[in-house]
Residue frames as qw, qx, qy, qz and C-alpha x, y, z in Angstrom:
[[0.951, -0.198, 0.235, 0.034, 46.35, -83.25, 1.20],
 [0.021, -0.721, 0.642, 0.259, 49.87, -84.40, 0.34],
 [0.955, 0.252, 0.086, -0.131, 50.45, -87.10, -2.26],
 [0.292, -0.597, 0.690, 0.287, 53.61, -89.15, -2.81],
 [0.878, 0.431, 0.005, -0.206, 54.35, -91.10, -5.99],
 [0.647, -0.313, 0.561, 0.412, 57.01, -93.41, -7.37],
 [0.510, 0.782, -0.118, -0.338, 58.35, -92.37, -10.77],
 [0.752, -0.087, 0.531, 0.381, 60.17, -94.59, -13.26],
 [0.448, 0.856, -0.024, -0.256, 61.87, -93.07, -16.29],
 [0.797, 0.171, 0.223, 0.534, 64.44, -93.55, -19.02],
 [0.201, -0.812, -0.020, 0.547, 66.64, -90.50, -18.94],
 [0.601, 0.112, 0.496, 0.616, 67.97, -90.83, -22.49],
 [0.193, 0.568, 0.440, 0.668, 65.82, -88.10, -24.00],
 [0.338, -0.898, -0.282, -0.028, 65.68, -85.81, -20.97],
 [0.311, 0.632, -0.329, 0.629, 67.92, -82.98, -19.83],
 [0.197, 0.096, -0.742, 0.634, 67.81, -84.39, -16.31],
 [0.171, -0.548, -0.790, 0.212, 65.16, -84.16, -13.63],
 [0.120, -0.599, -0.332, 0.719, 65.03, -80.46, -12.78],
 [0.372, 0.852, 0.363, 0.064, 63.09, -77.90, -14.82],
 [0.486, -0.248, 0.192, 0.816, 65.47, -75.66, -16.73],
 [0.147, 0.389, -0.153, -0.896, 65.11, -72.99, -19.39],
 [0.717, 0.438, 0.265, -0.473, 62.16, -73.24, -21.82],
 [0.659, 0.582, -0.400, -0.260, 62.65, -75.74, -24.63],
 [0.178, 0.396, -0.885, 0.168, 64.68, -78.24, -22.61],
 [0.790, -0.249, -0.413, -0.378, 62.72, -81.44, -21.91],
 [0.004, -0.374, 0.773, -0.513, 62.98, -82.47, -18.25],
 [0.331, -0.273, -0.903, 0.030, 61.31, -85.18, -16.18],
 [0.038, -0.377, -0.549, 0.744, 59.99, -82.68, -13.64],
 [0.267, 0.223, -0.200, -0.916, 58.31, -80.68, -16.39],
 [0.475, -0.065, -0.713, -0.512, 56.38, -83.60, -17.89],
 [0.319, -0.288, -0.848, 0.311, 55.48, -85.00, -14.45],
 [0.046, 0.344, 0.382, -0.857, 54.10, -81.67, -13.25],
 [0.363, 0.129, -0.387, -0.838, 52.14, -81.21, -16.47],
 [0.441, -0.158, -0.852, -0.233, 50.55, -84.67, -16.13],
 [0.260, -0.370, -0.752, 0.479, 49.59, -84.22, -12.48],
 [0.114, 0.234, 0.114, -0.959, 48.26, -80.71, -13.09],
 [0.433, -0.055, -0.576, -0.691, 45.75, -82.14, -15.55],
 [0.471, -0.317, -0.822, 0.049, 44.53, -84.66, -12.97],
 [0.247, -0.374, -0.535, 0.716, 44.42, -82.08, -10.17],
 [0.138, 0.804, 0.475, 0.329, 42.85, -79.42, -12.38],
 [0.181, -0.979, 0.083, 0.038, 45.32, -76.87, -10.99],
 [0.459, 0.694, -0.508, 0.224, 49.07, -76.21, -11.36],
 [0.910, -0.408, -0.028, 0.070, 51.16, -78.75, -9.44],
 [0.182, 0.784, -0.556, 0.208, 54.70, -78.31, -8.10],
 [0.963, -0.184, -0.197, 0.023, 56.51, -81.52, -7.16],
 [0.203, -0.788, 0.568, -0.125, 59.52, -82.16, -4.92],
 [0.889, 0.220, -0.400, -0.041, 61.78, -85.14, -5.55],
 [0.859, -0.479, 0.050, 0.170, 64.02, -87.35, -3.45],
 [0.520, -0.490, 0.399, 0.575, 67.11, -86.75, -5.56],
 [0.487, 0.771, -0.105, -0.396, 67.67, -84.87, -8.80],
 [0.803, 0.009, 0.484, 0.348, 69.23, -86.82, -11.66],
 [0.081, -0.564, 0.387, 0.725, 71.42, -85.49, -14.48],
 [0.625, 0.517, -0.259, -0.525, 70.84, -85.60, -18.21],
 [0.592, 0.350, -0.706, -0.169, 70.77, -89.19, -19.48],
 [0.026, -0.177, 0.884, -0.433, 70.41, -90.78, -16.02],
 [0.528, -0.281, -0.664, -0.449, 67.53, -93.21, -15.40],
 [0.320, -0.268, 0.593, -0.688, 65.34, -94.02, -12.39],
 [0.306, -0.185, -0.927, -0.113, 63.57, -97.15, -11.27],
 [0.358, -0.715, -0.601, 0.004, 61.75, -95.51, -8.36],
 [0.142, 0.273, -0.162, 0.938, 62.28, -91.81, -7.95],
 [0.213, -0.610, -0.718, 0.257, 60.05, -90.56, -5.11],
 [0.039, 0.328, 0.110, 0.937, 58.17, -87.27, -5.34],
 [0.072, -0.577, -0.727, 0.365, 55.48, -85.45, -3.39],
 [0.002, -0.315, -0.223, -0.922, 53.13, -82.55, -3.97],
 [0.118, 0.332, 0.639, -0.683, 50.29, -80.76, -2.20],
 [0.159, -0.255, -0.619, -0.726, 46.75, -80.39, -3.52],
 [0.408, 0.073, 0.442, -0.796, 43.23, -79.41, -2.52],
 [0.655, 0.152, -0.466, -0.575, 41.76, -81.75, -5.14],
 [0.670, -0.204, 0.625, -0.344, 40.12, -84.86, -3.75],
 [0.703, 0.392, -0.512, -0.299, 41.27, -87.81, -5.84],
 [0.951, -0.264, 0.155, -0.041, 41.83, -91.48, -5.05],
 [0.452, -0.551, 0.605, 0.355, 45.32, -92.99, -5.13],
 [0.616, 0.267, 0.685, 0.284, 44.26, -94.87, -8.26],
 [0.352, 0.897, 0.266, 0.004, 43.17, -91.65, -9.94],
 [0.138, -0.885, 0.368, 0.249, 46.57, -90.03, -9.35],
 [0.542, -0.290, 0.731, 0.297, 48.35, -93.16, -10.56],
 [0.515, 0.354, 0.720, 0.302, 46.37, -94.08, -13.66],
 [0.242, 0.931, 0.266, -0.065, 45.17, -90.58, -14.50],
 [0.206, -0.828, 0.375, 0.363, 48.73, -89.32, -14.29],
 [0.521, -0.176, 0.737, 0.393, 50.06, -92.13, -16.47],
 [0.508, 0.662, 0.543, 0.094, 47.51, -91.40, -19.20],
 [0.180, 0.983, 0.031, -0.028, 49.05, -87.95, -19.53],
 [0.438, -0.685, 0.488, 0.319, 52.70, -89.00, -19.44],
 [0.542, 0.601, -0.518, -0.278, 54.97, -89.81, -22.40],
 [0.961, 0.013, -0.263, -0.081, 56.07, -93.42, -22.86],
 [0.615, 0.323, -0.516, 0.501, 59.51, -92.91, -21.28],
 [0.087, -0.251, 0.559, -0.786, 58.05, -91.89, -17.90],
 [0.587, -0.416, -0.562, -0.408, 55.43, -93.51, -15.68],
 [0.435, -0.503, 0.451, -0.595, 54.16, -93.52, -12.12],
 [0.430, 0.091, -0.898, 0.023, 54.56, -96.89, -10.39],
 [0.351, -0.518, -0.745, 0.232, 52.47, -96.10, -7.29],
 [0.098, -0.538, 0.001, -0.837, 50.63, -93.23, -5.59],
 [0.516, -0.431, -0.687, 0.275, 49.79, -92.77, -1.92],
 [0.231, -0.861, -0.054, -0.449, 48.38, -90.07, 0.35],
 [0.633, 0.023, -0.506, 0.586, 50.96, -89.25, 3.04],
 [0.382, -0.727, -0.399, 0.409, 51.11, -87.25, 6.26],
 [0.168, 0.978, 0.080, 0.092, 51.50, -83.48, 6.07],
 [0.369, -0.822, 0.395, 0.178, 55.02, -83.68, 7.50],
 [0.848, 0.086, 0.418, 0.312, 56.30, -86.02, 4.76],
 [0.219, 0.857, -0.297, -0.360, 59.00, -84.68, 2.45],
 [0.939, 0.339, -0.040, 0.036, 60.39, -86.78, -0.40],
 [0.513, 0.626, -0.411, 0.420, 63.90, -85.39, -0.01],
 [0.116, -0.611, 0.524, -0.582, 64.34, -84.61, 3.68],
 [0.804, -0.294, 0.322, -0.405, 62.60, -87.70, 5.09],
 [0.910, 0.294, -0.292, 0.030, 64.70, -90.18, 3.09],
 [0.595, -0.712, 0.371, 0.046, 67.29, -91.76, 5.38],
 [0.488, -0.310, 0.700, 0.418, 69.11, -93.61, 2.56],
 [0.647, 0.618, -0.108, -0.434, 69.23, -93.99, -1.19],
 [0.687, -0.173, 0.644, 0.288, 70.54, -96.64, -3.56],
 [0.452, 0.704, -0.303, -0.456, 71.89, -96.53, -7.10],
 [0.847, 0.024, 0.475, 0.237, 73.09, -98.99, -9.71],
 [0.199, 0.745, -0.414, -0.484, 75.62, -98.42, -12.46],
 [0.899, 0.214, 0.381, -0.026, 75.51, -100.81, -15.43],
 [0.027, -0.683, 0.596, 0.420, 78.55, -101.66, -17.54],
 [0.927, 0.352, 0.068, -0.108, 78.60, -103.71, -20.75],
 [0.325, -0.686, 0.613, 0.221, 82.06, -105.31, -20.60],
 [0.824, 0.283, 0.477, 0.121, 82.59, -106.82, -24.03],
 [0.413, -0.232, 0.428, 0.770, 85.00, -106.19, -26.94],
 [0.052, 0.352, 0.626, 0.694, 82.08, -105.50, -29.28],
 [0.221, 0.048, 0.272, -0.935, 79.63, -102.71, -28.58],
 [0.109, 0.439, 0.892, -0.004, 75.88, -103.35, -28.34],
 [0.105, -0.314, -0.314, -0.890, 73.40, -101.13, -30.14],
 [0.527, -0.562, -0.576, -0.275, 70.64, -102.39, -27.85],
 [0.625, -0.554, -0.374, 0.403, 72.55, -101.39, -24.70],
 [0.439, 0.359, 0.007, 0.824, 74.05, -98.13, -25.92],
 [0.212, -0.621, -0.060, -0.752, 71.57, -95.90, -24.07],
 [0.771, -0.547, -0.108, -0.308, 71.37, -98.01, -20.91],
 [0.883, -0.328, 0.043, 0.332, 74.94, -99.19, -20.18],
 [0.032, -0.853, 0.452, 0.258, 78.44, -97.85, -20.27],
 [0.936, 0.328, -0.109, 0.069, 80.40, -99.81, -22.88],
 [0.328, -0.762, 0.551, 0.086, 83.82, -100.93, -21.63],
 [0.847, 0.420, -0.293, -0.142, 85.65, -102.99, -24.29],
 [0.280, 0.563, -0.721, 0.291, 88.75, -103.75, -22.24],
 [0.717, -0.234, -0.650, 0.096, 89.13, -106.72, -19.92],
 [0.308, -0.722, 0.217, -0.581, 88.57, -105.80, -16.26],
 [0.390, 0.083, -0.821, 0.408, 90.08, -107.23, -13.10],
 [0.525, -0.603, -0.344, -0.493, 86.89, -107.55, -11.06],
 [0.748, -0.398, -0.416, 0.330, 88.66, -108.83, -7.95],
 [0.404, 0.006, -0.150, 0.902, 90.82, -105.69, -7.78],
 [0.213, -0.445, -0.246, -0.834, 87.74, -103.51, -8.31],
 [0.679, -0.561, -0.432, -0.191, 85.94, -105.26, -5.45],
 [0.668, -0.250, -0.343, 0.611, 88.96, -104.88, -3.19],
 [0.177, 0.175, -0.003, 0.968, 89.06, -101.15, -3.94],
 [0.406, -0.526, -0.397, -0.633, 85.30, -100.80, -3.46],
 [0.682, -0.477, -0.526, 0.176, 85.58, -102.22, 0.06],
 [0.418, -0.050, -0.258, 0.869, 87.74, -99.26, 1.09],
 [0.145, -0.298, -0.170, -0.928, 84.75, -96.97, 0.52],
 [0.552, -0.515, -0.622, -0.207, 82.31, -98.76, 2.81],
 [0.479, -0.490, -0.466, 0.559, 81.54, -96.91, 6.03],
 [0.022, -0.969, -0.200, 0.143, 81.67, -93.22, 6.96],
 [0.625, -0.047, 0.205, 0.751, 84.18, -91.14, 5.02],
 [0.118, 0.744, -0.042, -0.656, 84.82, -87.68, 3.65],
 [0.680, 0.348, 0.582, 0.278, 84.02, -88.21, -0.05],
 [0.089, 0.840, -0.075, -0.529, 85.30, -84.84, -1.28],
 [0.229, -0.366, 0.727, 0.534, 87.44, -86.63, -3.89],
 [0.187, 0.316, 0.872, 0.323, 84.26, -87.79, -5.63],
 [0.116, 0.718, 0.455, -0.514, 82.34, -84.51, -5.38],
 [0.436, 0.593, 0.437, 0.517, 81.25, -82.75, -8.57],
 [0.281, 0.070, -0.091, 0.953, 82.12, -79.06, -8.87],
 [0.323, -0.399, -0.255, -0.819, 78.44, -78.06, -8.79],
 [0.514, -0.353, -0.765, 0.162, 77.75, -79.99, -5.58],
 [0.232, -0.616, 0.052, -0.751, 75.75, -78.02, -3.01],
 [0.762, -0.386, -0.515, 0.071, 75.87, -80.56, -0.16],
 [0.349, -0.888, 0.153, -0.259, 76.52, -79.05, 3.27],
 [0.512, -0.601, 0.614, 0.014, 78.97, -81.81, 4.18],
 [0.551, 0.465, -0.642, -0.260, 81.09, -84.23, 2.12],
 [0.145, -0.236, 0.914, -0.296, 80.91, -86.84, 4.89],
 [0.783, 0.019, -0.221, -0.581, 78.59, -89.70, 3.92],
 [0.502, -0.285, 0.795, -0.186, 78.10, -93.29, 5.06],
 [0.577, 0.271, -0.620, -0.457, 78.16, -96.06, 2.44],
 [0.798, -0.215, 0.414, -0.382, 76.28, -99.16, 3.60],
 [0.798, 0.007, 0.561, 0.221, 77.36, -101.39, 0.73],
 [0.332, 0.727, -0.386, -0.460, 79.23, -101.17, -2.56],
 [0.745, -0.019, 0.665, 0.052, 78.93, -104.41, -4.53],
 [0.299, 0.509, -0.555, -0.586, 80.03, -105.38, -8.03],
 [0.763, 0.142, 0.583, -0.240, 77.85, -108.09, -9.59],
 [0.030, 0.344, -0.748, -0.567, 78.89, -110.06, -12.69],
 [0.690, 0.357, 0.549, -0.307, 76.30, -111.43, -15.12],
 [0.762, 0.505, 0.311, 0.261, 77.57, -112.76, -18.46],
 [0.532, 0.288, 0.072, 0.793, 79.23, -109.77, -20.11],
 [0.184, -0.799, -0.158, -0.550, 77.59, -107.22, -17.81],
 [0.395, -0.083, -0.591, 0.698, 78.72, -105.65, -14.54],
 [0.299, -0.793, -0.332, -0.414, 76.39, -103.92, -12.10],
 [0.295, 0.152, -0.511, 0.793, 77.88, -101.65, -9.45],
 [0.445, -0.686, -0.516, -0.256, 75.37, -101.43, -6.57],
 [0.305, 0.135, -0.436, 0.836, 75.72, -98.79, -3.88],
 [0.392, -0.762, -0.470, -0.211, 73.60, -97.66, -0.95],
 [0.367, 0.074, -0.373, 0.849, 74.39, -94.71, 1.33],
 [0.076, -0.632, -0.576, 0.513, 72.65, -92.32, 3.67],
 [0.295, 0.892, 0.101, -0.327, 73.15, -89.58, 1.07],
 [0.754, 0.211, 0.319, 0.535, 75.21, -88.83, -2.04],
 [0.131, -0.620, 0.156, 0.758, 77.24, -85.94, -3.37],
 [0.610, 0.700, -0.017, -0.370, 76.69, -84.62, -6.89],
 [0.642, 0.586, -0.486, -0.085, 78.33, -87.04, -9.38],
 [0.450, -0.562, 0.664, -0.201, 79.55, -89.21, -6.49],
 [0.868, 0.070, 0.485, -0.074, 78.47, -92.55, -7.98],
 [0.734, 0.674, 0.001, 0.086, 79.73, -91.76, -11.47],
 [0.109, 0.834, -0.506, 0.193, 83.07, -90.56, -10.07],
 [0.643, -0.385, 0.646, -0.146, 83.43, -93.70, -7.97],
 [0.886, 0.323, 0.332, -0.005, 82.73, -95.85, -11.05],
 [0.512, 0.821, -0.222, 0.120, 85.25, -93.90, -13.12],
 [0.193, -0.722, 0.636, -0.194, 87.85, -94.53, -10.43],
 [0.791, -0.127, 0.584, -0.134, 87.00, -98.23, -10.12],
 [0.828, 0.553, 0.098, -0.008, 87.37, -98.61, -13.89],
 [0.252, 0.819, -0.500, 0.127, 90.94, -97.28, -13.82],
 [0.455, -0.452, 0.740, -0.202, 91.70, -99.99, -11.26],
 [0.854, 0.209, 0.441, -0.183, 89.87, -102.65, -13.25],
 [0.695, 0.709, -0.123, 0.013, 91.87, -101.82, -16.38],
 [0.871, -0.124, -0.059, 0.472, 95.15, -102.21, -14.47],
 [0.284, 0.755, -0.059, 0.588, 96.07, -98.53, -14.66],
 [0.217, -0.593, 0.482, -0.607, 96.12, -98.36, -10.84],
 [0.366, -0.060, -0.911, 0.180, 96.11, -100.94, -8.05],
 [0.431, -0.651, -0.603, -0.165, 93.33, -101.36, -5.50],
 [0.508, -0.494, -0.347, 0.614, 95.28, -99.56, -2.76],
 [0.187, 0.202, 0.201, 0.940, 95.28, -96.42, -4.91],
 [0.323, -0.664, -0.528, -0.419, 91.64, -96.00, -3.88],
 [0.575, -0.622, -0.368, 0.383, 92.80, -95.35, -0.31],
 [0.402, -0.205, 0.054, 0.891, 95.15, -92.57, -1.37],
 [0.048, -0.431, -0.471, -0.768, 92.42, -91.02, -3.51],
 [0.463, -0.704, -0.523, -0.129, 89.98, -91.09, -0.59],
 [0.578, -0.544, -0.230, 0.564, 92.54, -89.64, 1.83],
 [0.358, 0.125, 0.210, 0.901, 93.46, -86.85, -0.60],
 [0.118, 0.707, 0.527, -0.456, 89.96, -85.29, -0.47],
 [0.041, 0.549, -0.335, -0.764, 90.87, -83.89, -3.89],
 [0.767, 0.489, 0.286, -0.302, 88.64, -84.48, -6.93],
 [0.428, 0.757, -0.449, -0.204, 91.66, -84.16, -9.22],
 [0.194, -0.455, 0.867, -0.058, 93.20, -87.31, -7.71],
 [0.660, 0.170, 0.680, -0.270, 90.26, -89.59, -8.63],
 [0.375, 0.159, 0.769, 0.494, 89.26, -91.11, -11.95],
 [0.147, -0.073, -0.343, -0.925, 87.10, -89.44, -14.61],
 [0.543, 0.167, 0.413, -0.711, 83.33, -89.09, -14.31],
 [0.288, 0.140, 0.918, 0.234, 81.68, -92.15, -15.85],
 [0.182, -0.159, -0.493, -0.836, 79.12, -91.47, -18.57],
 [0.440, -0.072, 0.367, -0.816, 75.51, -90.88, -17.43],
 [0.709, 0.053, -0.409, -0.572, 73.65, -93.58, -19.37],
 [0.555, 0.039, -0.819, 0.137, 74.81, -96.39, -17.07],
 [0.019, 0.056, -0.631, 0.773, 73.43, -94.79, -13.90],
 [0.444, -0.478, -0.632, -0.418, 70.07, -95.68, -12.34],
 [0.297, -0.314, 0.473, -0.768, 68.44, -94.17, -9.26],
 [0.358, -0.112, -0.922, -0.097, 67.01, -97.34, -7.69],
 [0.495, -0.619, -0.606, -0.071, 65.29, -96.54, -4.42],
 [0.071, -0.529, 0.351, -0.770, 64.81, -94.09, -1.57],
 [0.495, -0.257, -0.801, 0.216, 64.26, -95.41, 1.94],
 [0.307, -0.505, 0.077, -0.803, 61.79, -94.00, 4.47],
 [0.104, -0.077, 0.842, -0.523, 60.61, -94.96, 7.93],
 [0.385, 0.411, 0.684, -0.464, 56.90, -94.62, 7.19],
 [0.459, 0.482, -0.284, -0.690, 56.12, -95.01, 3.51]]
């Protein structure tokens, strides 16, 4: 049978999602170890979208195959018993044999959280980007609107990106204000490596007044990563949700 699960984690103390060399703590490693104990055999999981070191997830989606007959509750609660406190399964469900956590997702959404205040916060240090300077939110929103729709996002592509095409479709890109916090919300059919963090880094240059909103258009049209802003730090980024037709 094939089992899908939702995974929530704080990425602060992980070297990203994907298993790497021995000694580096990754989310995939601890998740596979927990599920292997429940299944009573080694488990290999596949995820919707790999996250980098320090990046968090509200509902990462994974799947794996097993011959062990367990209830959904057993996978959920049995798995959680064997997980560390900074990772947990939020749901578990048996799925059709043709389901694939990565290839069946038709869209994904992320959030990037910014603490916009002159004084840093110790409580938010691992979960937000701290931006002490005043930001022009209206200009940032104007620039963000240029990115909605189908575009070649090569200018926001990380150098390690393995995507077959840089053309993606952004459904929405919103900037929400709440007290001294900003949340950049974005949904697209797919994302390039570092795409969200590079977009945020570019929006911040506009928000600080270093560039105007129309600069975003020239960056997009350049298709050149060197023309965009710096990559925003990882701790503000959250993988929020993957979208499927039948899940």
